[in-house]
TIRO-180462 format. One record per residue (C-alpha): residue number from 1; y, x, z. Coordinates in pm, whole numbers, plus 50000, padded with zeros to 5 digits. Layout:
// residues N
i:c2:c1:c3
NUM:Y:X:Z
...
//
This chain:
// residues 302
i:c2:c1:c3
1:50006:49985:49999
2:50348:50123:49911
3:50559:50158:50223
4:50922:50062:50167
5:51121:49998:50473
6:51458:49956:50294
7:51587:49632:50112
8:51901:49687:49945
9:51943:49283:49909
10:51955:49249:50290
11:52275:49248:50489
12:52192:49525:50741
13:52491:49440:50964
14:52303:49124:51056
15:51968:49290:51047
16:52033:49509:51329
17:52140:49375:51678
18:52308:49551:51962
19:51963:49651:52099
20:51877:49863:51802
21:51828:50226:51891
22:52095:50477:51794
23:52061:50743:51535
24:51844:51038:51577
25:52118:51240:51711
26:52146:51020:52013
27:51788:50980:52078
28:51657:51112:52396
29:51371:51366:52355
30:51144:51286:52662
31:50856:51484:52774
32:50555:51240:52781
33:50309:51216:53058
34:50011:51447:52978
35:49673:51265:52936
36:49371:51310:52712
37:49431:51215:52336
38:49122:51074:52184
39:48971:51365:51959
40:48817:51183:51641
41:49142:50999:51584
42:49289:51320:51480
43:49098:51292:51160
44:49226:50946:51068
45:49564:50855:50900
46:49824:50762:51145
47:49988:50445:51119
48:50233:50486:51426
49:50351:50802:51598
50:50508:50701:51933
51:50685:50975:52073
52:50838:50954:52427
53:50961:50600:52388
54:51154:50441:52676
55:51280:50092:52671
56:51564:49949:52890
57:51705:49600:52947
58:52050:49659:53053
59:52040:49892:53353
60:51666:49814:53410
61:51405:50062:53285
62:51099:49857:53141
63:50896:50147:52985
64:50894:50512:53045
65:50814:50807:52815
66:50518:50634:52618
67:50361:50875:52360
68:50052:50786:52154
69:49916:50767:51798
70:49791:50442:51640
71:49561:50511:51350
72:49465:50309:51024
73:49189:50071:51019
74:49132:50034:51413
75:49187:49776:51664
76:49404:49930:51940
77:49422:49751:52262
78:49709:49770:52550
79:49585:49679:52876
80:49723:49708:53223
81:49853:49466:53506
82:50128:49214:53458
83:50474:49380:53444
84:50347:49702:53308
85:50541:49686:52966
86:50272:49603:52742
87:50456:49337:52538
88:50774:49555:52566
89:50593:49845:52395
90:50424:49646:52115
91:50753:49476:52025
92:50879:49835:51963
93:50648:49856:51666
94:50827:49595:51460
95:51173:49615:51636
96:51146:49279:51791
97:51332:49412:52083
98:51627:49442:51845
99:51657:49070:51900
100:51747:49114:52264
101:52094:49231:52289
102:52054:49426:52605
103:51752:49604:52482
104:51789:49981:52431
105:51497:50190:52276
106:51494:50567:52313
107:51262:50824:52172
108:51077:50820:51835
109:50861:50562:51655
110:50747:50682:51308
111:50558:50453:51079
112:50376:50630:50803
113:50607:50930:50901
114:50922:50740:50849
115:51152:50684:51128
116:51111:50307:51207
117:51455:50307:51363
118:51649:50497:51100
119:51983:50387:50985
120:51841:50296:50636
121:51560:50086:50761
122:51602:49721:50725
123:51432:49534:51021
124:51342:49237:50812
125:51131:49450:50586
126:50967:49622:50902
127:50876:49268:51019
128:50729:49187:50663
129:50507:49491:50680
130:50420:49466:51026
131:50348:49112:51114
132:50318:48971:51477
133:50126:48682:51614
134:50229:48574:51966
135:50068:48460:52281
136:50129:48066:52224
137:50048:47928:51855
138:50365:47851:51714
139:50311:47658:51373
140:50588:47531:51181
141:50652:47147:51189
142:50506:47138:50856
143:50197:47088:50655
144:49900:47335:50678
145:49985:47446:50325
146:50356:47471:50379
147:50307:47678:50676
148:50107:47945:50481
149:50334:47926:50185
150:50652:47961:50382
151:50653:48342:50417
152:50566:48407:50030
153:50817:48178:49934
154:51101:48310:50116
155:50999:48664:50029
156:50995:48581:49650
157:50613:48696:49625
158:50460:48653:49268
159:50148:48468:49179
160:49984:48135:49206
161:50072:47983:49540
162:49755:47781:49574
163:49554:48104:49550
164:49789:48291:49802
165:49735:47976:50043
166:49363:48007:50006
167:49321:48350:50030
168:49515:48361:50342
169:49295:48078:50502
170:48994:48250:50406
171:49106:48581:50564
172:49177:48400:50889
173:48836:48212:50871
174:48995:47875:50844
175:48968:47762:50486
176:48642:47559:50532
177:48769:47354:50822
178:49092:47273:50653
179:49059:47264:50289
180:49041:46897:50266
181:49363:46826:50478
182:49590:47108:50372
183:49876:46839:50340
184:49832:46728:50697
185:50083:46829:50959
186:49965:47168:51140
187:50061:47013:51484
188:49720:46793:51438
189:49521:47108:51453
190:49337:47221:51759
191:49501:47513:51960
192:49245:47764:51824
193:49290:47636:51479
194:49685:47672:51512
195:49630:48030:51629
196:49429:48122:51320
197:49681:47936:51115
198:49954:48168:51250
199:49716:48457:51175
200:49690:48327:50830
201:50056:48277:50810
202:50095:48648:50880
203:49830:48760:50641
204:49998:48558:50354
205:50293:48804:50309
206:50037:49095:50276
207:50129:49314:50567
208:50012:49660:50681
209:49995:49599:51029
210:49922:49308:51258
211:50053:49294:51611
212:49896:49041:51862
213:50044:48982:52200
214:49784:48808:52401
215:49659:48576:52112
216:49373:48421:52299
217:49541:48365:52633
218:49590:47998:52596
219:49258:47942:52413
220:48915:47811:52519
221:48613:48053:52505
222:48482:47930:52163
223:48831:47965:51992
224:48855:48298:52161
225:48522:48400:52023
226:48632:48317:51681
227:48960:48512:51715
228:48770:48816:51822
229:48528:48793:51537
230:48817:48762:51300
231:48975:49065:51440
232:48655:49264:51378
233:48655:49159:51028
234:49028:49198:50946
235:49046:49574:51058
236:48873:49652:50725
237:49209:49537:50562
238:49467:49569:50833
239:49563:49784:51141
240:49568:49568:51452
241:49743:49630:51798
242:49656:49383:52057
243:49804:49315:52397
244:49525:49168:52620
245:49491:49099:53006
246:49126:49038:52922
247:48945:49380:52978
248:48617:49251:52849
249:48800:49142:52534
250:48946:49487:52498
251:48609:49634:52538
252:48438:49413:52280
253:48703:49425:51992
254:48908:49747:52005
255:48818:50100:51900
256:49081:50275:52122
257:49239:50148:52441
258:49587:50224:52602
259:49600:50165:52985
260:49966:50120:53119
261:50039:50092:53482
262:50359:49983:53677
263:50527:50284:53864
264:50802:50267:54142
265:51080:50480:54208
266:51136:50658:54558
267:51327:50322:54685
268:51044:50113:54563
269:51319:49894:54444
270:51299:49967:54064
271:50958:49971:53854
272:50856:50042:53509
273:50550:50092:53277
274:50398:50405:53190
275:50098:50504:52992
276:49830:50640:53207
277:49550:50702:52964
278:49466:50651:52595
279:49131:50707:52453
280:48826:50571:52268
281:48747:50225:52407
282:48413:50330:52534
283:48523:50628:52727
284:48790:50438:52892
285:48547:50172:53020
286:48265:50417:53089
287:48393:50752:53184
288:48784:50745:53208
289:48960:51083:53279
290:49208:50927:53518
291:49116:50785:53846
292:49379:50524:53814
293:49214:50395:53485
294:48888:50382:53684
295:49027:50182:53954
296:49168:49927:53723
297:48870:49901:53480
298:48632:49858:53791
299:48857:49596:53956
300:48957:49797:54239
301:49306:49745:54174
302:49512:49508:53929
//
């Protein structure tokens, strides 16, 4: 896939918010916490290179000095207790934090080697290439068909729209369930179907990466199982990053797992999230290098 993060047709003044990171000259070069990087991943193509990333909301630090590489064709899981910055971190990967006026991102995020926060980068194009599925299904108040066709239409995609819609629904393992009611309102679908519809809507614009922020937290076990099976199939075509509170889910679906933990300052009044360990999922859950990781995955803390 050709990676092009600029779009001359977009008004960049409205594309960036006050929360956008400053230029490279103003970036803070932070020394990341030392932890064991997964060895075999070094041979794979890097999709993201996250280097010393810190995120603040106003005067409050939310994430501190995170460094990790995310690789092509893998499912990467972010785990950790509530409030450790998992969602904040994943939103750095497609500049969703730009939409929060008080947000400030420092450090470096490179996407296929290109500075994701560079002055010439168009955030709208970023979010086309790096799609996102949220915790709660959010279909549009339109028909199933129009939900899928919405993105391709507004981005001016060429091709037969019926084929685009069918391909996206098949990609989300939803076609057989809805092919006879494409003109019905998406709100009439079950919660699990709505979440797969949102995944299909994301697929329809042909992204490179799909970010999932706790996509199964509001679903029943059967629907959760379908989403997990879908992620396993989708990583053949997409790189996937998932935030999950469900450690068993991370163990089932991910290739690599990053464990984040909340840290306190000396006054115990201020807290932030920090990456504790990042490694192959099997190692994280069977033989972690950091005792804090072992305590969390074994259920002693968290």
